[in-house]
MIDO-937113 format. One record per residue (C-alpha): residue number from 1; residue in three letters; x, y, z. Coordinates in pm, whole numbers. Example, Ala and Ser with C-alpha at 12.3 -4.5 7.8 and 13.67 -1.06 7.14 Angstrom:
<atoms>
ATOM   n res      x      y      z
ATOM   1 ALA   1230   -450    780
ATOM   2 SER   1367   -106    714
</atoms>
This chain:
<atoms>
ATOM   n res      x      y      z
ATOM   1 MET  -2682    773   1645
ATOM   2 GLN  -2736    820   1263
ATOM   3 VAL  -2454    797   1063
ATOM   4 TRP  -2421    968    746
ATOM   5 GLY  -2107    827    505
ATOM   6 LEU  -1995   1011    198
ATOM   7 ARG  -1797    801    -89
ATOM   8 ARG  -1683    855   -436
ATOM   9 SER  -1822    510   -532
ATOM  10 GLU  -2093    298   -354
ATOM  11 GLY  -2087    232     14
ATOM  12 ASP  -2143   -105    183
ATOM  13 PRO  -2461   -156    239
ATOM  14 ALA  -2440   -419    512
ATOM  15 LEU  -2293   -136    732
ATOM  16 PRO  -2517     89    938
ATOM  17 ILE  -2462    401    739
ATOM  18 GLN  -2676    585    542
ATOM  19 TRP  -2442    666    243
ATOM  20 VAL  -2433    964     -5
ATOM  21 GLN  -2238    904   -344
ATOM  22 ALA  -2055   1231   -433
ATOM  23 ASP  -1687   1367   -468
ATOM  24 LEU  -1537   1577   -250
ATOM  25 THR  -1312   1752   -492
ATOM  26 GLU  -1569   1833   -747
ATOM  27 ALA  -1802   2111   -566
ATOM  28 ASP  -2092   2065   -770
ATOM  29 SER  -2139   1719   -695
ATOM  30 LEU  -2212   1772   -352
ATOM  31 ASP  -2535   1955   -408
ATOM  32 SER  -2672   1592   -374
ATOM  33 LEU  -2619   1602     12
ATOM  34 PRO  -2956   1544    228
ATOM  35 PHE  -2934   1891    378
ATOM  36 SER  -3282   1906    510
ATOM  37 GLN  -3162   1598    727
ATOM  38 LEU  -2833   1747    824
ATOM  39 SER  -2946   2056    986
ATOM  40 GLY  -2837   1907   1313
ATOM  41 LEU  -2533   1778   1236
ATOM  42 GLY  -2345   1683   1551
ATOM  43 THR  -1987   1586   1429
ATOM  44 LEU  -1836   1580   1126
ATOM  45 VAL  -1526   1316   1113
ATOM  46 TYR  -1295   1402    786
ATOM  47 THR  -1130   1107    667
ATOM  48 ALA  -1085   1151    288
ATOM  49 ALA   -825    949     89
ATOM  50 ALA   -589   1067   -190
ATOM  51 SER   -693    906   -532
ATOM  52 GLY   -310    900   -588
ATOM  53 PHE     33    947   -425
ATOM  54 ASN    131   1302   -596
ATOM  55 ASP    103   1650   -498
ATOM  56 GLU   -238   1719   -699
ATOM  57 ALA   -435   1407   -574
ATOM  58 TYR   -333   1508   -181
ATOM  59 ARG   -439   1867   -204
ATOM  60 ALA   -767   1795   -374
ATOM  61 ALA   -822   1536   -114
ATOM  62 TYR   -692   1695    197
ATOM  63 VAL   -706   2050    124
ATOM  64 ASP   -990   2161   -142
ATOM  65 GLY  -1200   1868    -64
ATOM  66 LEU  -1234   1990    293
ATOM  67 ALA  -1283   2340    193
ATOM  68 HIS  -1576   2240    -69
ATOM  69 LEU  -1739   2053    187
ATOM  70 LEU  -1713   2331    465
ATOM  71 ALA  -1840   2578    222
ATOM  72 ILE  -2163   2412    104
ATOM  73 LEU  -2263   2293    487
ATOM  74 GLU  -2220   2661    585
ATOM  75 ARG  -2412   2784    292
ATOM  76 ARG  -2696   2516    358
ATOM  77 GLN  -2665   2615    742
ATOM  78 CYS  -2575   2266    840
ATOM  79 LEU  -2227   2324    992
ATOM  80 PRO  -2170   2055   1269
ATOM  81 ARG  -2070   2151   1591
ATOM  82 LYS  -1764   1948   1587
ATOM  83 LEU  -1507   1864   1300
ATOM  84 VAL  -1247   1560   1362
ATOM  85 TYR   -974   1568   1059
ATOM  86 VAL   -761   1296   1053
ATOM  87 SER   -423   1378    949
ATOM  88 SER    -86   1201    991
ATOM  89 THR    255   1212   1169
ATOM  90 SER    422   1313    822
ATOM  91 VAL    355   1676    917
ATOM  92 TYR    631   1653   1109
ATOM  93 ALA    992   1658    954
ATOM  94 GLN   1204   1540   1234
ATOM  95 SER   1416   1236   1083
ATOM  96 ASP   1676   1214   1374
ATOM  97 GLY   1511    952   1625
ATOM  98 SER   1424   1244   1842
ATOM  99 ILE   1078   1242   2038
ATOM 100 VAL    774   1442   1904
ATOM 101 ASP    469   1556   2034
ATOM 102 GLU    215   1795   1946
ATOM 103 THR    454   2095   2020
ATOM 104 SER    677   2019   1829
ATOM 105 PRO    774   2205   1519
ATOM 106 THR    608   2087   1144
ATOM 107 GLU    817   2157    890
ATOM 108 PRO    689   1877    621
ATOM 109 ALA    955   1813    355
ATOM 110 GLY    736   1618    141
ATOM 111 PHE    439   1706    -52
ATOM 112 GLY    210   1491    173
ATOM 113 GLY    279   1615    472
ATOM 114 ARG    268   1982    327
ATOM 115 ARG    -98   1951    212
ATOM 116 LEU   -202   1750    510
ATOM 117 LEU    -62   2068    700
ATOM 118 GLU   -254   2287    498
ATOM 119 GLY   -566   2066    517
ATOM 120 GLU   -546   2102    921
ATOM 121 ALA   -533   2497    888
ATOM 122 VAL   -865   2488    688
ATOM 123 ALA  -1016   2265    942
ATOM 124 LEU   -893   2491   1247
ATOM 125 GLY   -976   2837   1054
ATOM 126 SER  -1349   2699   1014
ATOM 127 LYS  -1658   2826   1162
ATOM 128 VAL  -1724   2482   1323
ATOM 129 PRO  -1724   2555   1709
ATOM 130 GLY  -1498   2297   1811
ATOM 131 CYS  -1232   2146   1584
ATOM 132 SER   -951   1838   1664
ATOM 133 ILE   -683   1706   1436
ATOM 134 VAL   -584   1353   1498
ATOM 135 ARG   -209   1273   1325
ATOM 136 LEU   -204    929   1294
ATOM 137 GLY    106    728   1264
ATOM 138 GLY    151    410   1043
ATOM 139 ILE   -192    201   1034
ATOM 140 TYR   -176   -164   1047
ATOM 141 GLY   -460   -432   1114
ATOM 142 PRO   -672   -665    901
ATOM 143 GLY   -624   -570    533
ATOM 144 ARG   -279   -389    618
ATOM 145 THR    -63   -670    634
ATOM 146 ARG    249   -558    399
ATOM 147 LEU    512   -519    698
ATOM 148 LEU    405   -879    809
ATOM 149 ASP    373  -1044    452
ATOM 150 SER    682   -911    389
ATOM 151 VAL    874  -1095    709
ATOM 152 ARG    682  -1372    627
ATOM 153 ARG    796  -1403    238
ATOM 154 GLY   1164  -1339    348
ATOM 155 GLU   1182  -1018    173
ATOM 156 ALA   1229   -783    471
ATOM 157 VAL   1571   -648    598
ATOM 158 CYS   1653   -482    919
ATOM 159 TYR   1763   -143    934
ATOM 160 ASP   1993   -109   1276
ATOM 161 ASP   2289    112   1175
ATOM 162 PRO   2152    366   1231
ATOM 163 VAL   1861    256   1417
ATOM 164 ILE   1525    351   1236
ATOM 165 TRP   1209    440   1480
ATOM 166 THR    881    350   1368
ATOM 167 ASN    536    481   1481
ATOM 168 ARG    198    297   1427
ATOM 169 ILE   -146    249   1553
ATOM 170 HIS   -391    -29   1500
ATOM 171 ILE   -625     10   1255
ATOM 172 GLN   -923    -50   1522
ATOM 173 ASP   -746    226   1780
ATOM 174 ALA   -737    468   1501
ATOM 175 ALA  -1112    440   1467
ATOM 176 ARG  -1163    410   1841
ATOM 177 ALA   -918    745   1892
ATOM 178 VAL  -1136    913   1616
ATOM 179 ILE  -1480    851   1813
ATOM 180 HIS  -1297    923   2154
ATOM 181 LEU  -1230   1269   2012
ATOM 182 ALA  -1569   1318   1902
ATOM 183 GLU  -1717   1246   2208
ATOM 184 LEU  -1466   1442   2387
ATOM 185 ASP  -1561   1763   2568
ATOM 186 ASP  -1344   2034   2562
ATOM 187 ALA  -1092   1840   2335
ATOM 188 GLU   -754   1998   2256
ATOM 189 GLU   -679   2124   1899
ATOM 190 ILE   -391   1882   1808
ATOM 191 TYR   -357   1513   1899
ATOM 192 LEU    -93   1241   1812
ATOM 193 GLY   -255    887   1745
ATOM 194 VAL     19    648   1784
ATOM 195 ASP     50    348   2021
ATOM 196 ASP    249    362   2360
ATOM 197 GLU    579    229   2204
ATOM 198 PRO    786    366   1949
ATOM 199 SER    974    116   1786
ATOM 200 ALA   1297     34   1627
ATOM 201 ASP   1261   -111   1266
ATOM 202 GLY   1478   -426   1340
ATOM 203 VAL   1325   -533   1679
ATOM 204 VAL    972   -520   1536
ATOM 205 LYS   1067   -764   1195
ATOM 206 ARG   1272   -976   1428
ATOM 207 TRP    983  -1017   1680
ATOM 208 LEU    766  -1078   1402
ATOM 209 ALA   1013  -1327   1236
ATOM 210 ARG   1025  -1527   1593
ATOM 211 GLN    641  -1532   1626
ATOM 212 LEU    599  -1668   1246
ATOM 213 GLY    867  -1926   1301
ATOM 214 VAL   1081  -1780    985
ATOM 215 PRO   1411  -1680    954
ATOM 216 ALA   1522  -1329   1098
ATOM 217 PRO   1537  -1090    815
ATOM 218 PRO   1895  -1003    755
ATOM 219 GLY   2050   -646    846
ATOM 220 ALA   2045   -365    549
ATOM 221 GLU   2373   -369    375
ATOM 222 GLN   2370     -2    381
ATOM 223 PRO   2122    265    526
ATOM 224 PRO   1836    379    343
ATOM 225 SER   1889    727    166
ATOM 226 SER   1839   1053    364
ATOM 227 THR   1525   1169    147
ATOM 228 SER   1354    793    156
ATOM 229 ARG   1041    817    325
ATOM 230 ARG   1170    541    582
ATOM 231 MET   1429    813    688
ATOM 232 ARG   1177   1082    690
ATOM 233 SER    955    862    952
ATOM 234 ASN   1231    852   1160
ATOM 235 LYS   1103    996   1498
ATOM 236 ARG    963    874   1814
ATOM 237 CYS    608   1010   1857
ATOM 238 SER    438   1045   2196
ATOM 239 ASN     70    963   2260
ATOM 240 ALA     88   1118   2614
ATOM 241 ARG   -175   1388   2518
ATOM 242 LEU   -429   1117   2371
ATOM 243 ARG   -369    892   2686
ATOM 244 SER   -390   1148   2951
ATOM 245 SER   -752   1242   2757
ATOM 246 GLY   -864    923   2866
ATOM 247 PHE   -832    698   2585
ATOM 248 VAL   -697    348   2652
ATOM 249 PRO   -521    186   2333
ATOM 250 SER   -662   -199   2296
ATOM 251 TYR   -320   -273   2122
ATOM 252 PRO    -60    -65   2315
ATOM 253 THR    213   -235   2122
ATOM 254 PHE    308   -384   1815
ATOM 255 ARG    334   -710   2008
ATOM 256 GLU    -72   -751   2078
ATOM 257 GLY   -176   -611   1763
ATOM 258 TYR     67   -823   1540
ATOM 259 GLY     14  -1130   1765
ATOM 260 GLU   -355  -1112   1714
ATOM 261 LEU   -301  -1078   1350
ATOM 262 ILE    -70  -1384   1328
ATOM 263 LYS   -319  -1607   1555
ATOM 264 ASP   -581  -1516   1318
ATOM 265 SER   -362  -1611   1022
ATOM 266 VAL   -286  -1972   1160
ATOM 267 GLY   -634  -2036   1344
</atoms>
């Protein structure tokens, strides 16, 4: 395959990607796209990242950026045959530990979830013949070791009362899931991109401590506030639909993924 990558900054020349430097949030900058070479574009994978954690940045990246890109591709008759839009489980407002799947209500309380849901609507309402949304859980793996580092440094606390449920996916499985959906015939519109096992916060942190050989994190003296990001993510997301499409995660639970990270860090 010929892979094109669009970035605000320069791309890594070591990767087998043809880089184009442009800014999705600035419609005029997209005039630099190589339209003559994009006429047979097969799949557009939209994995934009906001420039900051605020409503304006999220709208620019996840809503306006996609609209700008689709508009210019349509004008230049370069619309792809398929679109995969990378979203987040933050579009769900459930915070009571309930089980969530693709049919669950999406009523996000935070601006991030609202803007991602708006972006999903732009993708699904576009003229691209096939579109799939993948809502990823918390991504971890090489370069994303915040939780592991906090346990190693003795800074973590466990939220056990009430139990706080967490959902995650290894960064390699997140990428593999996107590729899987890009290549999947008759893909459905919405998929949850998480591993096989929603896990209680304390269970994960104490397991990490045992593997690291450090003291177990203490229990939190008080539960997080009802409006905190931790409480807003308190749900159990199901990957049954993604699994049933033929996707098999390389890291089915946090144990395989974090186990490899720990092994690599001491190897």
